[in-house]
N, C-alpha and C positions, 0 to 999 in steps of 0.2 A: 250588680252581682248578688248583695247581703240581702236584697229584698227578695229575690227568687229563691234562695236557701230560705229565709224565714218563712215564706208562703207554702213551700215544700214542705216544712216539718210541721207546719201549724195542718195542713190537709192531711199529712200522715198520721198525725195526731188522731183527729176525726174520724178518718178510716179505720184506724187501727178498731174503733166503738164502734162501726157500723155492723161487722158480725155480730156483737152481743146484742145491739137494738134487732136484727134480723132474726136472730136465734128465738127474743121472746114474743117476735110479731109471726112466727111460724106456729105457735099457740092456736089461735085464733085465725090465721089468714093465709092462703096458700104462695109460693112464692112468686107466681103470675101476679097475685094481686098486690101482693109489697110493693113487685118492680112499678105496675101500671099508677098506683096512687101514690107512691113515692115521687116518680117523675113529673106527674101533673100536678102536686105541690109546688117541684121545683121551677117548671116553666111556668108555672102563675106566680110566682115570689121573684123571678127573672123580668118580666113584664112589668110588675108593679116599682119594683126597685129601678128598671133600666128600661122604658119605653122606647127608646132611640131604635130605627131601624136604620139598615144599610144595603145599598145597591150592591148587586155581586152579579157579574156573568152568569147566565144560566148554567154552563156546563161546570161551572163550581159547586153546585146546588148536589151532583154525583159523590163530590168529595164527602160533603155534610151527611150525607145518606150514608156512605160507608163508613163514618166516624160514627154517628149515631147507632146505625146495626151491630158494630162491634165493641165498640167502649160501652156502650150502654145496652142496648138491647140484651144480646147474645153473653156479653160480660157478667152484667148483673144478673141475669136469668140462670146461667150455669152457675154462680158462685151461689145465689140463694138456692136452688135446687141441692147443691153439694151440702149446703148447711142442712138437709133434712135427714142425711145419711151419714154426715161425719162430725165432727166436734168445731167449734168455732176457731179454736187454737193451728188444727189442723187445715182447715180450709185458710187461713192467714198466711201461716208458713209458706202453703205451696203455691200462693197466688203471690207471695213477695219472689217469687222467681220471674215474675213480670220482667225487669231488665235483661235477662238473659235473651228474652224471645224479643225483646226490644232491639238488643242489638244483631241479633241475627239477621232479624227483617229490615233494619236499617242499614246494614251492610249490604243487601241483595238488591233492595231498590234504589237506596239513595246513594250506594257506592261510597258509604262512609266506612274506614277502617275500625271496627268496633270488636272484632272477633279475632283476639290474639291467644298466645300461649298463655296468659293470664287468664285471658277467659277461660279457655279450655280446663287448665287448671282448678280454678274456681267452679264452673258447673258441677264438675265431678264430685268436690268436696259437698258443695250444696247439696248433691242428690243424695249424699250418704247421710248428710242432716237431716234431709226431709225424711228418708225412710227412720231414722231413729225416731223422729216426731210420731209418726203414722204409729209404730210399737206403743212409746210412750208406758214403756215398764211391763207391757204385755209381753214376757217372752215366747210366748206361743206364736207373736207373729201375726194375729189377727187384724188385717188390714180391712180398712173399708173401700173394695176397689172402686165401687161405683162412685161414690163422695170424693175420693181422692183424685179420680179420673176427671170429670166434671172441673174441680177446681184446677186444674193444670190445662184444661182447654178454657176455663175464664182467663187463666195466665197468656195464654198463646192470643186470643180476642185481644186483649190489653196489647199487646205488639204491634198487633194492626192499626188498632187504635192511636197508638204512639208514632206511628207512620204518617196516617191520615192528618194527625195534629201538627205534625211536622210541617207539613206542606201546606194546610192553613196558616199558620203563624209565619210562613214564607212572603205569604200575600200580604201581610199586615193591616189583616181586618181588625175591627172593635173587637177585644177578648170576650167581652159580655155578651155582645151580639154573635160571636161565634159559638159561644157554651149554648145560646138559647136557641139557635138555630139547630146545633146537634141535637138538641133536647126534642125539638119539634119533629124531626125524621125519626128520632127514636121511638116516638110516641107513636107514629104512624105502623112503622115497625113490631109495633108489639100489638098491633091489632088484632092479627091473625092468630098470635097467640093468647088472646083475650078469648076471642069468640073459640078456638079451641077447646080452652081451659073451662069455658062455660058447658059447652057439651060433654066433657069428660067428667063434669064437676067440681071443678077445680078453682072456679069462679062462681062465688053464690052472688045472688042479688036478691033472695029472700032478705022482704023486710024485717023479719022478726029476728034471724040472725044478725043482720047488720045492724038492729037496736040494741043488740046484747054487744056487741064486740066493740060499737061505736061509741058506745057509754064508759068506757072506760078508760080514764086519763092517763094509763100507762100506753095503751095503744096510738091514741092520740100525740102521747111525745115521742114517744119512738118515728111514727109516720112523719111528722113536722121534724122532728132529727134528722131524718134521713134523707127529707125532700129539701127544706130550706138549707141545713148547714152541710152535710155530708155530700148533698148532691149539687145544689144552687151555687152555694160559696163555693165549696170545695172542687168542683171541675172549674168553675172561672178560675178559683186560685192556681189551680194545677196547668191548665193551658197557661194560665200568664207565667209561672216558674219557666215553663218550656221555652218560652218565648225568650226569658229573660238569660236562662242560664244555657239553654240546649237539650232538647229532648232525653237522650240518650243518657246525657252528663246526669239529669236531674233524676232519671228513675232510680239513681242509686240511693235515694231517700226512702224507698221501698223499703230498706233494709231493715227501718225503724218499725216496719206496721208488724211484725209479731211478737215485739216485745208489748204494744201498747195491748194488743188483744191477749196475750198469755197474761200479763196483770189482770186487766179488765174481765177476763173469763173467770179468772181463779176468786176473786170478790164478788162478781156479781152473780154469775151461771155456776158457782161451785165446782169447777171442771178443776181435776186435780192435775197439779204437776210434779212427775216424777223427776228423778236423776236421769233418767233417760230421756224424755221430753225435754228436761231442761240443757241437757246437753248435744240433743240434737238441735235445738234450736240456736246455741252460739255456735255449733259447726256450719249450720246452715248460712246463719249472718254471715259468717266469716267467709265463707266459701264466694256469698255474692260481694263482699269486699274485695276479695283476692281478684274478682272476674273483673274490678272496675280499676285494677294498675294499670297504667299505661306505660307502652314500652318507649324508648328512647328516641324509634322515629316519631311515635304519636308526641310526644313532649317537644321535638323539634317543629311540628307542625303546629302546637298551641299559641 
């Protein structure tokens, strides 16, 4: 159990920094370019580190496909685009509501009793906190609807990804092979986005442009961090933690994500932390913790 919690905490720490790295890369790259380059690096890294293959029933490929589509392609793409319209801190806090969606989806499809009165109370508290964070000291209540809604959609996608990972973990496959196969299908589902991005001008294959942006060491550093650490390592460590502790239970570690992002956003991006934003962060995190409180019935089943 300790290993599961340890892996979850390490994962959340690195994931909290990804918002900063992505925000920096958005200066020279479009969201779809960041997404594609990141997971090419992640897939290649896992093959180099662990070239072992596994045999799986053909029908299970559908689950891998859905996991790659929801947890990588749609989740990462909507998150990256959201960062183009709102702050890294806002996106991190809204996406931190993943446990709420995971609990609802798991209860519907896996029949796990996750939505309780504490869950409902925590959800209301968390929504209040998110509203304060979106305001972040702006008493005129100028929200970023497009960015905030995209971040919320990203959290919903992660909820479905958690469902598919729970199913795959129940089949006792090798965790690294599972992560790599998920990335394979993710890259396949990204191809239409890349093609569409090319025709829209969001994907640039100009040698002149690439010769400039790929000569910046900061771009390489952030791309390799996102690919090898935040994707290859962190997706494996998260899936492993889910298999050890349980998907619904371990998602509570996401509560730490906003704290990491807010701190790094302040020091690296210069994003201000107002009293309203700080209060909203605390309320959001408190709400998520409240939603994780177990009832007597749940404790009896544990």
